[in-house]
C-alpha positions as CSV (number, residue, x, y, z in Angstrom):
1,M,0.0,0.0,0.0
2,R,1.3,3.4,-0.8
3,R,2.4,5.8,2.0
4,S,-0.3,8.5,1.1
5,T,-3.1,5.9,1.3
6,K,-1.9,4.8,4.7
7,T,-1.8,8.4,5.8
8,L,-5.3,9.0,4.5
9,I,-6.8,6.0,6.3
10,A,-5.1,7.0,9.6
11,S,-6.4,10.6,9.2
12,L,-10.0,9.3,8.5
13,A,-9.9,7.0,11.5
14,A,-8.7,9.8,13.8
15,A,-11.4,12.1,12.5
16,A,-14.1,9.5,13.1
17,A,-12.9,8.8,16.6
18,L,-12.9,12.6,17.4
19,A,-16.4,13.0,15.9
20,C,-17.7,10.1,18.0
21,A,-16.2,11.5,21.2
22,S,-17.4,15.0,20.7
23,G,-20.8,14.0,19.4
24,A,-21.7,11.7,22.2
25,D,-24.0,14.2,23.9
26,L,-25.9,15.0,20.7
27,A,-28.2,11.9,21.0
28,Q,-29.4,13.0,24.5
29,S,-30.7,16.3,23.1
30,S,-32.1,15.4,19.7
31,P,-34.3,18.1,18.2
32,F,-36.3,15.3,16.5
33,L,-37.7,13.8,19.8
34,P,-40.7,15.3,21.5
35,A,-39.9,17.5,24.5
36,N,-41.7,15.3,27.0
37,S,-40.1,12.0,25.8
38,P,-37.7,10.2,28.2
39,Q,-34.9,10.7,25.8
40,G,-35.8,14.2,24.8
41,P,-34.5,17.5,26.3
42,G,-37.3,17.7,28.9
43,G,-37.4,14.1,29.9
44,A,-35.3,12.0,32.3
45,G,-32.7,10.2,30.2
46,G,-30.7,7.1,31.1
47,A,-31.4,3.4,31.0
48,S,-34.1,1.8,33.0
49,G,-33.2,-0.2,36.0
50,P,-33.8,-3.9,36.7
51,V,-37.3,-3.1,38.0
52,E,-39.7,-0.4,36.9
53,L,-42.8,1.1,38.5
54,R,-45.7,0.8,36.0
55,G,-48.7,1.6,38.1
56,I,-50.1,2.6,41.5
57,S,-53.6,1.7,42.6
58,A,-55.4,2.4,45.9
59,G,-57.6,-0.3,47.3
60,M,-56.3,-3.1,45.0
61,A,-54.1,-4.9,47.5
62,A,-55.5,-7.8,49.5
63,D,-55.7,-5.7,52.7
64,G,-57.4,-2.8,50.9
65,G,-54.2,-0.7,50.9
66,V,-52.1,0.5,48.0
67,A,-50.7,-1.8,45.4
68,C,-47.9,-1.2,42.8
69,C,-47.4,-2.8,39.4
70,I,-43.7,-3.7,39.3
71,Y,-42.1,-4.7,36.0
72,D,-39.1,-7.0,36.0
73,T,-37.0,-6.0,32.9
74,A,-35.0,-9.2,32.9
75,K,-38.0,-11.5,33.1
76,K,-40.2,-9.2,31.0
77,S,-43.2,-9.7,33.3
78,S,-45.1,-7.5,35.8
79,V,-47.0,-8.2,38.9
80,W,-49.2,-6.2,41.3
81,V,-47.9,-6.3,44.8
82,G,-48.9,-4.6,48.1
83,L,-46.7,-3.0,50.7
84,N,-44.2,-5.4,52.3
85,E,-45.7,-8.3,50.4
86,P,-43.2,-11.3,50.4
87,G,-42.7,-13.9,47.7
88,Y,-41.0,-11.8,45.0
89,D,-37.5,-10.7,44.1
90,F,-38.4,-7.3,45.5
91,V,-40.4,-5.8,48.4
92,V,-42.3,-2.5,48.1
93,K,-41.4,-0.5,51.2
94,S,-43.3,2.7,50.7
95,V,-45.5,4.4,48.1
96,N,-46.0,8.1,47.4
97,A,-49.1,8.3,45.3
98,T,-49.0,12.1,45.0
99,N,-45.5,12.0,43.4
100,D,-46.2,8.7,41.6
101,S,-43.2,7.0,43.1
102,A,-42.3,4.0,45.3
103,T,-39.4,2.8,47.3
104,V,-38.5,-0.8,46.5
105,F,-35.9,-3.1,48.2
106,Y,-34.3,-5.1,45.5
107,Q,-31.2,-7.3,45.7
108,G,-30.0,-5.8,49.0
109,R,-30.4,-2.2,48.1
110,S,-33.2,0.4,48.3
111,M,-34.3,2.0,45.1
112,Q,-36.5,5.0,44.5
113,L,-38.7,4.2,41.4
114,D,-40.7,6.9,39.6
115,L,-43.8,5.9,37.6
116,R,-42.8,5.1,34.0
117,A,-44.5,7.3,31.4
118,A,-46.3,5.5,28.7
119,K,-45.0,5.7,25.1
120,V,-48.0,7.1,23.2
121,A,-47.8,8.8,19.8
122,S,-50.5,11.2,18.7
123,A,-52.2,10.9,15.3
124,G,-52.5,14.6,15.1
125,P,-55.5,16.8,15.4
126,G,-58.8,14.9,15.0
127,G,-57.0,11.6,15.1
128,S,-57.4,11.0,11.4
129,A,-54.5,10.3,9.0
130,M,-56.7,10.8,5.9
131,P,-56.6,14.2,4.3
132,E,-60.0,16.0,4.1
133,G,-62.0,15.7,0.9
134,R,-60.6,12.4,-0.1
135,M,-63.1,9.6,-0.8
136,V,-62.6,6.2,0.7
137,A,-63.9,3.1,-1.1
138,P,-66.3,1.0,1.0
139,G,-64.1,-2.1,0.7
140,P,-61.1,-3.5,-1.0
141,P,-61.3,-3.3,-4.8
142,G,-62.5,-6.3,-6.7
143,L,-64.9,-7.6,-4.0
144,P,-68.5,-8.1,-5.3
145,S,-71.4,-6.0,-4.0
146,P,-73.9,-7.7,-1.6
147,A,-76.4,-7.9,-4.5
148,D,-73.9,-9.7,-6.7
149,E,-72.9,-12.0,-3.9
150,Q,-76.6,-12.9,-3.3
151,R,-77.1,-13.7,-7.0
152,R,-74.1,-15.9,-6.9
153,L,-75.4,-17.8,-3.9
154,D,-78.8,-18.2,-5.5
155,A,-77.2,-19.7,-8.6
156,V,-75.1,-22.2,-6.5
157,A,-78.3,-23.2,-4.6
158,A,-80.2,-23.8,-7.9
159,E,-77.3,-25.9,-9.2
160,V,-77.3,-28.0,-6.0
161,R,-81.1,-28.6,-6.4
162,R,-80.7,-29.5,-10.0
163,R,-77.9,-32.1,-9.3
164,R,-79.9,-33.6,-6.4
165,L,-82.9,-34.1,-8.7
166,E,-80.7,-35.7,-11.3
167,R,-79.3,-38.1,-8.7
168,E,-82.8,-39.0,-7.4
169,K,-83.9,-39.8,-11.0
170,A,-80.8,-41.9,-11.6
171,F,-81.4,-43.8,-8.3
172,Q,-85.1,-44.4,-9.2
173,N,-84.2,-45.6,-12.7
174,P,-81.0,-47.6,-12.4
175,G,-80.7,-48.4,-16.1
176,A,-80.6,-44.7,-17.1
177,T,-77.3,-43.0,-17.9
178,P,-76.1,-40.7,-15.3
179,P,-76.0,-36.9,-16.0
180,P,-72.8,-35.5,-17.4
181,A,-70.4,-34.1,-14.8
182,A,-70.3,-30.4,-14.5
183,P,-67.1,-28.7,-15.8
184,A,-64.5,-28.0,-13.1
185,R,-63.9,-24.4,-12.2
């Protein structure tokens, strides 16, 4: 390989490394994300923990107290548990319903969990993706109308009746030749 080619490759590699190092914070403040998204400028960034708070409900626990929906990210399952309820990998120690948070004891440490925001995208004003004034066909193209379908069903029923009569005639007169078979469709 020529010396100038090696120098060019080394320069490009150094430039790429520098761009990656200096642009690491760009993904955290992307202008293309909504302001209230967890990754957006106004949301709380960072990876989720091993457990997440997905819901708080008063009066749902067995004793009539507060229950929390805790999601285990490793098992990809959630369960509703009450305060100090045993039998799980975690124990809910306290709940603050006004701040939508709970304190959970998990693997020997206490964790403060905030209620996870749902990821919901808006369809825009009015919830319709169709532009106004555009006509929409009643069904997929090529499907028969209900009247055409009824005519087809009546024709099938008439053919079934005709063939039954032919079979009955052939059964009553065993020496007669059977009717010709209908052409396959």
